[in-house]
N, C-alpha and C positions, 0 to 999 in steps of 0.2 A: 163109460158104462162099466159095471162091475161083473156082470154075468153075460154070457154069450146070448142069452135070450133078450138082452137089452140092446144089443148092437143095432138092430134095425131101427128102433125108436131113436137111438142116439144119432144115427146117420140121417134119418128123416128130419130131425130137428135142425140139423145143419143145412140140409138141402132146402128147407123152407126159406132160408135167407136168400136163396137164388131164384125163388119163384118169380116167374115173369121174365127171366133173363133169356136172351136169344142164345140157344145152345143147339149146335148141330150134331154133336155126339158126346158120349160120356165114356171116359176111359176108366174102367173099373179095376178094383184090386182082387177080383174073383180069382181064386186059386185052388178050387176044389175042396175048400173047407167050409165051415159054418159061415164064413164071410160072404160067400157066394149067395146064400139064401138071404142073409141080412141085407145085402145090397139090392137084390132083386125086389125084395119087399118094399124097401124105402124108395127105390126108383120108380116102381109101379105107381106109387102114391103121388109123387111130385113130377115125374117126367115120363109118363107112360108111352109116349110116341117118339121118343128120342132113341136113336140107335146107340148101341154100346159096343165097345171094343175091350177085350180082356187080354192084354199082351202076356200076362203071367201064365195063361193057359198054354201058350206056345213056347214062351221063353223060360218059364219056370220062375219060382220064387227067388228073390235075391235079397235076403235079410240085410237091412241097413241101406239098401239102394232101390228098393221097390218103388217108392213114391217118386224118386227121381226118374226112373225108367218110365213110369206112367206119364210124367210131365213131359218128357222128351217125345213120347208117342203122341201126346196131345198137341204139342207144338208142331209136329210134322204132319198132323192130320189135316191141316189146311183150313181151319175155321174155328169159330168159338167152341171150345170144349170144356167140359167139367172133368176134373180128376177127382175120383172118390177114393179115399184111403180109410180102410177099416183095419186096425192092427190088432195083433195078438196081445199087445200091451195096453189094451182097453182104451183105444182112442178112435174117434171117427172125425175125419176132416174132409173138406172139399175145397178145391182151388179152381178158379176160372182161368183158362189159358186162351189167348188169342183175341 
């Protein structure tokens, strides 16, 4: 995406690839910025009934290591989890862990 307003659509497009997957929780990159709203919009569309965990809200942002921190949280969560990453460098990605 090239504009913040496009972030939700970019993430929704990637989440569509995981439609129908067994997901117990989603580890988000919500950090108190526009990313939070973009993720909430995209997740409501594709995974409305899946619980979310936002470790960056408690631990803070860690530039360069945030996605790794989320992946570790997903691995420790005890079941199939999606990790959503929306970055300030205009990318939206999703990984399945577990």
